[in-house]
C-alpha positions in Angstrom: -12.6 -38.0 19.5 -12.8 -35.5 21.6 -12.0 -32.2 21.1 -9.1 -30.2 21.3 -7.7 -26.5 19.8 -5.5 -28.6 17.2 -8.9 -30.7 16.6 -11.1 -27.4 16.7 -8.9 -24.8 14.1 -9.8 -24.1 10.1 -6.3 -22.1 10.8 -3.1 -24.1 12.3 0.4 -22.0 12.1 3.7 -23.9 12.5 6.0 -21.1 14.0 9.3 -21.1 15.0 13.4 -19.5 15.0 14.6 -19.8 11.0 15.6 -23.3 10.3 13.5 -25.0 13.8 11.5 -26.9 11.4 8.2 -25.4 10.7 8.6 -25.7 7.1 9.2 -29.4 7.3 6.0 -29.8 10.5 4.0 -27.9 8.2 4.3 -30.0 5.5 4.0 -33.1 6.9 1.0 -32.0 9.3 -0.7 -30.7 5.8 0.4 -35.4 4.9 -1.5 -36.1 8.0 -4.8 -33.5 7.4 -5.5 -35.0 4.1 -4.7 -38.4 4.0 -1.3 -38.4 2.2 0.2 -39.4 5.2 1.3 -43.2 6.2 -0.8 -42.2 9.3 -5.0 -42.3 9.1 -7.1 -38.7 11.2 -10.5 -39.0 13.0 -12.1 -36.9 10.6 -12.0 -36.6 7.3 -14.1 -33.9 6.0 -12.0 -31.1 5.5 -10.4 -30.6 2.5 -6.5 -29.5 3.3 -4.4 -26.5 1.6 -0.7 -26.4 2.8 -0.3 -21.6 2.9 3.4 -20.8 2.9 3.5 -17.1 4.3 7.1 -17.0 4.7 8.5 -15.1 1.4 11.9 -17.4 0.7 9.4 -20.3 0.3 10.6 -24.3 1.1 7.7 -25.8 1.0 8.6 -28.0 -2.1 11.7 -28.1 -1.5 9.7 -29.9 1.3 7.1 -31.9 0.5 9.6 -32.8 -3.2 9.8 -32.9 -7.0 8.1 -35.5 -7.5 6.0 -36.8 -9.9 3.1 -36.9 -8.5 2.9 -32.4 -7.9 2.4 -31.0 -10.6 2.1 -26.9 -11.5 -0.5 -24.6 -11.2 0.4 -21.6 -11.5 1.5 -20.2 -8.0 -0.4 -24.3 -6.3 0.3 -27.5 -6.1 -1.4 -30.4 -5.9 -1.3 -33.5 -5.1 -2.7 -35.9 -6.6 -5.7 -38.5 -5.4 -5.6 -36.7 -2.4 -7.7 -33.2 -1.0 -3.8 -31.6 -0.4 -3.3 -27.6 -2.4 0.5 -26.2 -1.6 0.1 -22.5 -2.2 3.3 -20.5 -1.7 2.6 -16.8 -1.3 3.9 -14.5 -3.9 3.8 -11.0 -2.0 4.9 -8.8 -5.0 2.5 -10.7 -7.7 -0.7 -10.5 -4.9 0.0 -7.2 -4.7 -0.7 -5.6 -7.9 -3.5 -8.2 -8.9 -4.9 -5.9 -5.7 -4.1 -3.2 -7.2 -5.8 -4.4 -10.8 -8.8 -5.0 -9.2 -9.3 -2.0 -6.5 -7.2 0.5 -7.7 -9.8 2.8 -8.7 -11.2 2.1 -5.2 -9.1 3.7 -3.6 -8.4 6.6 -6.2 -12.3 7.4 -5.5 -11.5 7.5 -1.9 -7.9 9.7 -1.8 -9.8 12.1 -4.2 -12.7 12.1 -2.1 -11.5 12.5 1.2 -8.4 14.4 0.3 -7.2 17.8 -1.4 -4.7 16.1 -3.6 -4.8 16.3 -7.0 -4.9 13.4 -9.6 -1.8 13.5 -10.0 -0.9 13.4 -6.3 -2.7 10.6 -5.6 -1.9 8.4 -9.0 2.1 9.2 -7.8 1.0 7.3 -4.2 -0.9 4.5 -5.7 2.2 3.7 -8.3 4.2 3.3 -5.3 5.8 0.1 -3.7 5.3 -1.0 -0.1 7.3 -1.6 2.4 5.7 -4.7 4.2 4.6 -6.4 1.5 4.6 -9.8 2.2 2.8 -9.4 5.9 0.4 -6.6 4.1 -0.2 -9.9 1.2 -0.1 -12.6 4.1 -2.5 -11.1 6.7 -5.6 -10.2 3.2 -5.2 -13.8 2.5 -5.4 -15.1 5.5 -8.7 -12.9 5.5 -9.7 -14.4 2.0 -9.1 -17.8 3.5 -11.4 -16.9 6.5 -14.8 -15.6 4.3 -14.1 -18.8 1.9 -17.3 -21.0 2.5 -16.6 -24.7 3.5 -14.7 -26.6 5.3 -10.5 -26.5 4.0 -8.3 -26.5 7.0 -5.5 -24.8 6.5 -2.1 -25.4 7.6 0.2 -22.0 7.8 3.5 -22.0 7.7 4.8 -19.1 8.9 8.1 -16.4 8.6 10.4 -17.4 11.0 9.6 -15.5 14.7 10.3 -11.6 14.1 8.2 -11.3 10.9 5.8 -14.2 11.9 4.8 -11.4 14.8 4.7 -9.0 12.5 1.3 -10.2 10.9 -0.3 -8.8 14.8 0.9 -5.6 13.9 0.0 -5.4 10.5 -3.3 -6.7 11.2 -3.8 -4.0 13.6 -2.5 -0.8 11.0 -4.8 -2.6 8.5 -7.9 -1.7 10.8 -6.7 2.1 11.3 -5.8 2.1 7.7 -10.2 1.9 6.8 -10.9 3.6 9.8 -8.8 6.7 8.0 -10.1 5.4 5.0 -14.0 5.2 5.8 -13.2 9.0 7.3 -12.4 10.6 3.8 -15.6 8.6 2.4 -17.9 9.7 5.8 -16.0 13.4 4.7 -17.9 13.0 0.7 -20.9 11.5 2.6 -21.5 14.5 5.0 -20.9 16.9 2.1 -23.4 14.7 -0.4 -25.9 15.0 2.4 -25.3 18.4 3.4 -25.9 20.1 -0.5 -28.2 17.6 -1.4 -30.0 16.6 1.8 -29.5 12.3 1.1 -27.1 10.3 1.0 -27.5 7.0 -1.3 -25.0 4.0 -0.9 -22.8 3.5 -3.5 -19.6 1.8 -4.8 -17.0 2.7 -3.3 -19.7 1.9 0.4 -19.1 -1.4 -0.7 -15.8 -1.7 -1.3 -14.6 -0.2 2.4 -17.8 -2.7 4.2 -15.9 -5.4 1.9 -12.4 -4.1 3.2 -13.7 -4.5 6.6 -15.4 -7.7 6.4 -11.4 -9.0 4.8 -10.0 -7.4 8.0 -12.3 -8.9 10.6 -11.4 -11.9 8.9 -7.7 -12.3 9.1 -7.9 -11.2 13.2 -10.3 -13.9 13.5 -8.0 -16.4 11.6 -5.2 -15.2 14.1 -7.1 -14.5 16.9 -10.1 -16.4 17.3 -10.9 -19.5 19.4 -11.7 -21.7 18.1 -10.4 -21.1 14.5 -6.7 -20.6 14.9 -4.0 -22.6 16.7 -0.3 -21.5 17.1 2.1 -24.5 17.1 5.6 -23.8 18.0 8.7 -25.6 16.9 12.3 -25.6 18.1 15.3 -27.4 18.6 17.1 -28.9 21.8 19.8 -25.6 21.6 20.0 -23.2 24.2 19.7 -20.3 21.7 17.0 -21.2 19.7 14.9 -22.7 22.9 15.4 -18.7 24.8 14.0 -17.7 21.3 11.1 -20.1 21.2 10.1 -18.9 24.8 9.7 -14.8 24.3 8.0 -16.2 21.3 5.7 -18.0 23.4 5.1 -15.0 25.6 4.0 -12.9 22.8 1.5 -15.0 21.7 0.5 -14.8 25.1 1.0 -11.3 25.5 -1.4 -10.9 22.3 -3.9 -13.3 23.4 -2.9 -16.4 21.6 -1.8 -18.4 23.3 0.8 -21.4 21.9 -1.3 -25.0 22.1 1.1 -27.3 22.0 5.4 -27.3 21.3 7.2 -29.4 18.3 10.7 -30.3 19.5 12.8 -31.6 16.1 15.9 -33.5 16.1 15.2 -35.1 19.5 17.7 -37.3 21.1 16.9 -36.8 24.6 14.8 -35.1 26.8 16.0 -30.8 27.5 15.5 -29.2 29.9 13.0 -26.8 28.8 12.1 -23.2 29.9 9.4 -22.3 31.9 7.4 -20.8 29.0 7.1 -23.8 27.2 7.4 -26.8 29.9 3.3 -26.5 30.4 2.7 -27.5 26.8 2.0 -30.1 25.0 4.8 -31.8 23.1 6.2 -34.5 20.4 9.1 -34.7 19.6 11.0 -35.8 17.0 14.0 -37.2 16.7 16.8 -37.3 14.5 17.0 -39.2 11.0 18.0 -41.5 9.2 18.1 -39.7 5.9 16.6 -36.2 5.0 12.5 -35.1 6.0 11.8 -34.3 2.4 9.0 -36.2 0.0 5.9 -38.2 1.2 8.3 -40.8 2.4 11.0 -39.2 3.8 7.9 -37.7 5.9 6.5 -40.1 7.3 8.3 -40.1 9.9 7.7 -36.5 11.1 3.5 -37.3 10.3 4.1 -40.0 13.1 5.4 -38.1 15.2 3.0 -35.5 15.5 -0.2 -37.9 14.9 -1.0 -38.2 18.3 -0.9 -33.8 18.4 -3.7 -34.0 15.6 -5.6 -36.8 16.4 -3.8 -39.0 14.0 -3.3 -43.2 14.7 -1.1 -44.9 12.7 -1.9 -47.4 9.8 -1.8 -50.7 10.6 2.0 -51.6 9.0 5.5 -50.7 8.5 6.2 -47.6 7.3 8.5 -48.8 4.5 11.3 -45.8 3.3 13.7 -46.3 0.4 17.4 -47.4 0.8 19.7 -44.5 1.7 21.2 -43.3 -0.6 25.1 -43.6 -0.6 27.6 -41.5 1.6 28.6 -38.4 1.1 32.0 -37.2 0.5 33.9 -36.9 3.6 34.6 -32.7 4.0 38.7 -32.8 3.4 41.5 -31.6 6.4 42.3 -28.8 3.8 39.1 -27.6 2.8 38.7 -27.2 6.7 40.1 -23.4 7.0 36.9 -22.1 9.6 36.3 -19.1 8.8 39.6 -17.6 9.2 39.7 -16.3 5.5 36.5 -14.6 6.1 38.8 -12.3 8.5 41.1 -12.1 5.1 41.0 -8.6 3.0 37.5 -8.1 4.8 35.0 -5.4 3.2 33.9 -2.1 5.6 29.8 -3.9 5.2 29.9 -7.8 5.3 26.3 -9.4 5.2 25.8 -12.7 7.1 22.6 -14.2 4.5 21.1 -17.1 4.2 18.4 -19.9 5.2 17.0 -19.3 9.2 18.7 -21.9 11.2 22.3 -22.4 9.3 24.3 -20.8 11.5 24.5 -17.0 10.1 24.3 -15.2 13.8 26.9 -17.5 15.2 29.2 -16.5 12.2 28.7 -13.4 12.4 29.8 -12.9 15.5 32.3 -15.4 15.6 33.8 -12.7 12.3 33.3 -9.5 14.5 34.9 -11.0 17.1 37.0 -12.3 15.0 38.1 -8.9 13.1 38.0 -6.9 15.8 41.7 -9.1 17.4 42.7 -8.9 13.9 42.4 -5.5 13.5 42.5 -3.9 17.4 43.0 -0.4 15.9 39.5 -0.9 14.0 36.3 0.1 15.4 33.6 -3.4 14.6 30.2 -2.7 14.9 27.9 -6.7 14.9 24.1 -5.6 13.6 21.2 -7.9 14.4 18.3 -6.4 11.8 16.1 -9.6 12.3 13.1 -8.7 14.6 13.9 -11.8 16.3 16.8 -11.0 17.9 19.5 -13.8 19.4 22.7 -11.9 18.8 23.0 -11.9 22.6 22.1 -14.7 22.8 25.3 -15.8 21.0 27.7 -13.4 22.8 25.4 -14.3 26.5 25.4 -10.8 27.2 22.2 -8.3 27.1 22.5 -6.0 24.0 20.0 -3.2 23.0 18.8 -0.5 21.2 23.0 1.5 22.2 26.3 0.0 20.7 27.1 -1.8 23.5 30.9 -3.4 24.2 31.2 -6.9 24.2 33.0 -8.1 26.9 37.3 -8.5 27.2 37.6 -6.3 24.0 38.4 -2.6 23.6 37.0 -1.7 19.5 34.2 -4.3 19.1 30.7 -3.3 19.5 26.9 -5.0 18.8 23.4 -3.6 18.0 19.7 -5.5 17.9 17.8 -2.8 16.7 14.3 -1.9 18.1 12.2 -0.9 16.0 9.3 -0.2 18.6 12.0 2.6 20.0 11.9 4.4 16.7 7.9 4.2 15.8 7.3 6.3 18.6 9.9 8.5 18.1 9.0 9.5 14.7 4.9 9.3 16.2 5.9 12.2 18.3 7.8 13.7 15.3 5.0 13.7 13.5 2.3 14.9 15.9 4.1 18.7 16.1 4.5 18.3 12.4 1.1 17.7 11.4 -0.3 20.7 14.0 2.1 23.2 11.7 0.9 21.5 9.0 -2.6 22.3 10.0 -2.1 26.0 11.1 0.2 26.3 8.0 -3.4 25.6 5.9 -5.9 27.2 8.3 -7.4 29.4 7.1 -6.9 28.7 3.0 -10.2 26.9 2.4 -8.5 23.8 2.1 -9.1 22.0 5.6 -12.3 21.1 7.3 -11.4 21.2 10.8 -13.5 18.2 12.1 -12.5 15.8 9.2 -9.1 16.2 8.3 -7.7 16.2 11.6 -9.5 13.5 12.6 -7.5 11.8 8.8 -4.7 12.8 10.1 -5.0 11.6 13.5 -5.8 7.8 12.5 -3.4 8.2 9.5 -0.5 9.2 12.3 -1.2 6.4 14.5 -0.5 3.6 12.0 2.6 1.9 12.3 4.1 1.8 8.8 5.0 -2.0 7.7 8.6 -2.8 6.9 9.5 -0.1 9.7 12.5 -3.3 10.6 14.4 -2.8 6.9 14.0 1.1 6.5 15.6 1.7 10.4 18.2 -1.2 9.2 19.2 0.7 5.8 19.7 3.7 7.8 21.3 2.6 11.1 23.5 0.9 8.9 24.4 4.5 7.3 25.3 5.8 10.4 27.1 3.6 11.6 29.4 3.7 9.1 29.6 7.9 8.7 30.4 7.7 12.4 34.0 6.0 12.2 35.6 5.9 8.5 38.1 3.2 9.5 35.4 1.3 10.8 33.8 -2.5 9.9 30.4 -3.4 10.1 28.8 -6.6 10.2 24.9 -7.7 10.1 22.7 -10.4 11.1 20.4 -10.2 9.4 17.2 -12.2 9.0 16.7 -15.0 6.9 16.8 -15.6 3.1 13.3 -13.9 2.2 13.4 -10.7 4.6 17.1 -10.2 3.5 15.8 -9.4 0.3 13.3 -7.1 1.5 16.2 -5.0 3.1 18.4 -5.2 0.1 15.3 -3.7 -2.2 14.4 -1.4 0.5 16.6 1.4 -0.1 14.4 1.5 -3.9 11.5 1.5 -1.4 12.6 4.8 0.5 13.7 6.8 -2.5 10.8 5.9 -4.0 8.4 7.3 -1.0 10.4 10.4 -0.1 10.9 11.9 -3.6 7.0 11.8 -3.4 6.6 13.7 0.2 9.2 15.5 -0.8 7.4 16.2 -4.0 4.0 17.1 -2.4 5.5 19.9 0.1 6.5 21.3 -2.3 3.8 21.7 -4.8 1.3 22.8 -1.2 4.7 25.1 -0.3 5.3 23.7 3.1 8.7 22.6 2.4 9.7 25.6 4.3 6.9 25.7 6.9 7.8 21.9 7.5 11.2 22.5 8.2 12.1 19.1 10.1 10.7 17.1 8.1 11.2 18.2 5.1 15.5 18.5 6.4 14.8 14.4 7.2 12.6 13.2 4.2 16.5 15.2 3.0 18.6 13.1 5.1 16.9 9.4 4.3 16.7 10.2 0.9 20.9 10.7 1.2 21.5 8.1 3.6 19.2 4.6 1.4 21.1 6.9 -2.0 24.6 5.9 0.0 23.5 3.1 1.1 21.9 1.5 -2.3 25.4 3.0 -4.0 27.1 1.0 -1.0 25.8 -2.5 -1.0 26.7 -2.7 -5.7 30.2 -1.8 -4.3 32.1 -5.2 -4.5 35.7 -2.7 -3.3 33.0 -1.9 0.3 30.4 -4.4 0.5 29.2 -7.9 0.2 26.7 -10.8 1.7 28.4 -14.0 3.2 25.6 -16.4 2.8 25.9 -18.9 5.1 24.1 -23.0 4.1 23.6 -26.5 5.0 24.1 -29.5 3.1 20.6 -30.8 3.4 18.9 -30.6 0.8 15.9 -28.1 1.1 18.6 -25.5 2.4 21.2 -26.2 -0.8 18.0 -24.9 -2.9 17.2 -22.0 -1.5 20.8 -20.8 -1.1 20.8 -21.9 -4.7 18.3 -19.3 -5.2 20.0 -16.5 -3.1 22.5 -16.5 -5.0 21.9 -16.3 -8.5 19.0 -13.6 -6.8 21.6 -12.0 -5.4 24.0 -12.1 -8.6 20.9 -10.6 -10.8 20.6 -7.5 -8.0 24.5 -6.9 -9.1 24.6 -7.2 -5.1 28.4 -8.4 -4.7 28.8 -12.6 -3.3 31.7 -14.0 -3.5 32.2 -16.4 -0.1 29.8 -19.2 0.6 30.9 -21.4 4.0 29.0 -24.8 4.8 28.5 -25.0 8.8 28.5 -27.8 9.9 30.1 -29.7 7.4 31.1 -33.1 8.3 30.4 -34.5 4.8 29.5 -33.1 1.4 26.6 -34.7 -0.7 26.3 -34.0 -4.4 23.9 -31.6 -4.0 26.0 -29.7 -2.3 28.4 -30.6 -4.8 27.1 -29.7 -7.4 26.0 -25.9 -6.1 29.7 -25.9 -6.1 30.0 -26.7 -9.4 27.9 -24.3 -10.7 29.4 -21.3 -9.2 32.8 -21.8 -9.8 33.3 -17.8 -9.0 32.8 -18.3 -5.4 35.6 -19.1 -2.5 33.6 -21.7 -0.6 34.4 -22.4 3.4 33.5 -25.6 5.8 32.6 -25.0 9.6 32.5 -28.4 11.1 30.2 -29.1 13.9 31.1 -28.9 16.8 29.7 -31.3 19.5 28.6 -28.2 22.3 26.4 -25.3 20.8 28.6 -22.8 19.8 27.7 -20.3 22.4 29.1 -17.6 24.7 32.8 -15.3 24.6 35.0 -18.5 24.4 33.3 -20.4 22.4 32.7 -17.7 19.9 36.4 -16.7 20.1 37.6 -20.9 19.2 35.5 -20.7 16.4 37.2 -17.6 15.1 40.8 -18.3 15.6 
């Protein structure tokens, strides 16, 4: 068979907007590659790993809970085939990494900085924002360095957080450079005193870390090593975001190699950024694409892209389950109930593709109409914004008035703008710090300036969540009567946002303690004031997120098996975090499945709302107003 970018790649990435079908396509492709699907692939030398980097995993949900899957720690192995499934648990991976390398990191900081052991241990004990992308990158590096011919099919997180992998790759290179400078400072000191230097365990650790970073970059960037397949649905908002994704990948030097169009009943007009890509169309299926048999039609549709051919004979499916229960007229309340007794902070959460953005936009519009004397702001905290697409107008980092309304503003947060402002701030503060410590014997004028410059250039992973946390509080503080509606990122990164106050408070407290300890608080007034302000805001947000009278998460779902499974986990996690959730919205709810009814019975405390499927996409003010009516 002729060579192709997909056939040659060791890492096959499936990416796209939340809910486009990435996990379904990744699972089906992994089955094809491993020979477990009802199609056969021309190459059989590869063992196959299906890897999920989305913190809200659903690979197991899509592959189906059936007897041929068995749990093996965080892995599932399909018996009688070469397919292994790994859903990356970032917090566990981070703890394991720190257990293995804590001493090396402590030693480097001790050698390369003037912090004492108490300071160093304090920082090593902190969690990290952006943990999912950090550990995802390290896992890619680990897999890339494996010997053998294992093929890795990667189910990426939704667009915005998938693209953060590239930012984290750059940040990791910069961090390793800073660590190497710290070790270089130690080498220089030893060589000056002893006239020689022998490589030690820290040098070997840094060499290994550098090799892992390079391997991870190869997994993402290297031609012949990686291939990116975009997945989309034939809907205007989905295609618009997918086109932006394709442009960004090309800018990064990793052009997508194919497009999978999911739920394709007819050939849509594709944006020019997508129209030249090899295309595979997955039709709307009569049964959910869950389990090996359910995924067989998806595998067959992807087969030509993957170099596979159908097996002889017809793929046989099981009888379809009994018809689901129709939703009665009295249950079709739309979103009117969301406009009653609104909380000051309403956060729309759920799996990607369930309609969070549309419902957040329609609810904000409905609130603005129903309470014309109050300010209403809807803010997107998903790095891959589609709020502007929903309203049909361009939005940015500053509040923009929505046309034909006098009291509704909309924002799409821009982490890049905030990062540029932070870097300018850091440069000024760093110079003051060096001036304050000059002549004290605490600083090496060469190495310490270089180390500070490297550290100051690193874009912190998780900046999106930190910016979102402070922006929400700012919006509420500006007007005590204001209502804020949040269009969140899909489940995994919504949970990271809800956890962010604790992470931010830990870092702010430790940094403030260091400024006081080393007598820098009075010299670095602006930094000290910013840390105190950040602490105040995050404490207020943390309290607000647990206040039932002020805040709620509106859970949005659809009556599909993988969505229901993820929705159940989200509700349970919100309960455990003591974040108020009182309403569940079934979107596109023509009929209610047995699984959906069972979920409702398990959570009788939730108010259930149903939003009907509409024939045309809900986009633009008229469509949103109709939904909100």
